N, C-alpha and C positions, 0 to 999 in steps of 0.2 A: 328625849326632847330637852332642849336647853332651858335653864332656869328662867332666863329673860324672856324666852318665847312663851313659857307658861304664864308669865305675868301679862304678856300681850293677850293671850287667850282669855285670861281672867278679865281684862279690860273690856273685851268684846262681850263677854258673858254678862258682866254687870251693866253694860250699856243696854243690852236686851232686857235684862231683868227689871231695871229701873225706868226704862223708856226714856233714857237720856243719852243722846249720842255722844261719842267720845272723840277726842282729837285724832287726826290721822296717825297711822302706825308706821309709815314708811321710814321715818328717821330712826326708829328703834330697830329696824331691820337693815339699816345702811351699814356699809363697811365690808360687805361680802360681795362676791361676783353675782351678777344678775341671776344665774341659774341656782346659786346657793340661796339667795334671798327668796326665790320662787319656791324652792323646796321647803324652806322654813315656813313660808306662808301657808303652804298646803298642809304642813304638819300641825300648824295652829288650827286651821280649819278642821282637820280630822280629830284633833283633841276635843274640840267643842261638840262635834258630831257624836263622838263616842260618849260624852257625858249625857247626851240626849238619848242615845241607844240604851245606856245603862238605866235610864229612867223609864224605859218601856216603849220608846218609840221604835219605828222600824224604817229601813231604807226602802223606798218604793221607786227610785229612779235617780236620774241625774239631769242637771241642767247645763247647757252650754252658754257661755257668755262671751262677749267681745267678738262677735262674729262679723261685725261691721268694720270694713277697712277704715272708715272715718273715725270710729271710736278707738280702734287699735292705734291709729296715728296719734290721736289725742292723748292716749295713755302711754305712748312710746313703746309699744310692743308689736310683734309681728305674728302673734298666735292667739287663739282663743284661750279661755280658761273654763273650769268646770266647778260645779257645786253639787251638793247632795240634796235630793228631795226626800223628805220624811213624810210619814203618813199624816201627821197633823198639819202639814202644809197644804193638803189637797182640799179643794173647794169645788163643789158642783155648780154648773151653770145656773146662775140666778140666785144662789145661796147668799144670804146677807153676810157682809164682811164689815167688821167694826174697824173703821179707819183709825180710830184712836189707839188701837192695840198695836199698830205698826209704826215703825220709825221712818219718817220721810217717804211714804209710799209713792210709787209711780207704777204705771201700767204699760205693758207692751204686748202686742199681738204676736202670736207664734203658731207654728204647726208642731203639734206633739206627736211623736211616734211611739207606738206601744209594741214591744217585742213579743213574738211568739216562740222564739228560739234563743238560746244563748249565743253570744258572740265571743269566741275564744281564740281566734287566730291572732298571731302577732301582727299581721298586716292584712286588713280586710279589703275586699273589692266592693264596688257598688253592687255587684250581683250578690255577694254575701249579705249585704244590708237588705236588699230587696227580698231575699229569701227568708230573712229572719224577722222582718217586720210584719206583724199581724194586721195592723190597721193604723190609720192616722185620725186625729181629731183636731178641730180648731181649739185654740187655747189662748188664754190671757195670763201672762205672768205678772204677778204683783211683786215688783222688786222693792227692796227696802234696804236702807243702809244704816249700820250702827256708827258710821263715820260722819261727824258733824258737817252739815252743808254739802253732802255728797262730794267732799273734797278728797277724791280718791285717785290713786295710781294703781298699777297692776297688783302690787303686793297687798295693798289695802283691801281691794275687793276680793282677792283670793283668800286671804285670812278670814274675811267676813263671809265665808261660804258663798262667794261669787254674788254678794249682795242679794241673797235669797230672802224672800218673804213668804208668799203663797203662790199657788198656781191653780187656775180655774180651767177645768177641762170641759169641753163640749160633750154631749151625751150621744152623739150620732157617729159611730165608727164608720170610716170610709176606707176602702181598700186602695192601695197605691195605684192599681191599674186604672182607677177612675180619676186620677189627679195628675196635673202638671205642676209638680212641686216648685220648679224654678220660675215658671210663668204665672203662678197663682198671685193674683192681685189682692191687696188687703186695704180696707179702710176701717178706721175706728171712729165712732161717733160718741158724743156726749151732749145731752140736751139738744139734740137735733143738728149739731154742728160737727163737721169732720175735724178731728184733732190729731190724727196721724194717718199717713198713707205709706204704702210700700209694696214690695213684691218679693216672691220667694228667692229670687236671685240675689237679694241683699244679704242673704244668710250664707256667706262663703261661696256664692255662686249657685248654691242649691242646698236645701236643708240636708240632703243625703251626704254632702261633703262634710258638714258639721258633725253628723252622726258617725261618719267613718272615722274622723279625727278622734272623737270621743271613744269609740270602740277600741281603736288602737292604743290610745292612752291608758284606758282602764286595764287592758291586758298587761301593758308594760309595768303598771304599778301593782299588779297582782290582785285586782278586784274586777274581773270581767263583767260585762253587762249580761244580765240573765233574763230568761223568759219572764214576761210580766212587767219588766221595767218600763217606766215612762221616760222618754227622752224629750226634754224641752229643747228644741233645736236652735233657738236664737231669734231675736227680734226681726220682724219683717219691715219695721218702720221705726221712727223716733219714739222714745218712751215719753210718757205724759204724766206730769205730777197730778196726783189725786187731789181734787178740790172738795173735801168734805163729803156730804151725802149726795153722791151722784152715781149714775149708772153709765158704764162704759161698754159699748157694744162693738165687737170686732166681727167684721164680715170678710171672709176669705173665700176666694173662688173655689167651688167644689164642696163647700161645707155650709151647714146651717150657721146662723150667727151664734156667737157665744157672748155671755154678759158677765161683767164683774159689777156687782151691786153693793155699794158702800153705804153704811150708816155712819153718822157722826159720833155715836155713842155705843153702848153695849147693845148688841143685837140679841134676839131671842135664842 
């Protein structure tokens, strides 16, 4: 890994440690072709993930970002990105979340898929995905950005572990046979008002498309998805900035509601 990229990784690490967002990173990665910049950004992401693994954390899955064509256009890319989910990012439905411990948190409703089998083919079919998925749960991703003011482009968010924060999983597993993933409608409420709405088709046309892209990508880089992995498949509607001590409830067709409950200070 390049010395200057190690310095970028350290900037992100310090932003998280001190709870002070840093300036955008993209100018520090400029000068290379787009694919080289992306590879450098993923290497930065992995460096900081490895530091956390060395400290005793473990990988429990992956998240897929930039699944909305609108957001892709905004960031000037034509593909999703991915980040790593660690065990200490997992939150149970209704568990208190200290908003002050997160940098610029926002919430978005998603469908999470939990694997029952490994996905190791170079190119997966939808049938491969269906056979490998044990169940789905409703989820809320709490995204966070170490980049000041969410002033991000593709390489900024990739280096920053795809702007990962926490993920809240519902506790009722639902088999795929009972779901219309593309047609599932979502609405998220806060204090009785709808703050976000969407549908499964907003996620690359179908959350399974996002999962297939991720499965192929992870095989290509040598870290296939494994049984037990959680796949956060991407936002079904616009993300919403967290406003202090509030509860955000996501209701998705086919699932019981799932809640992200924030406190403004240290929770129990």
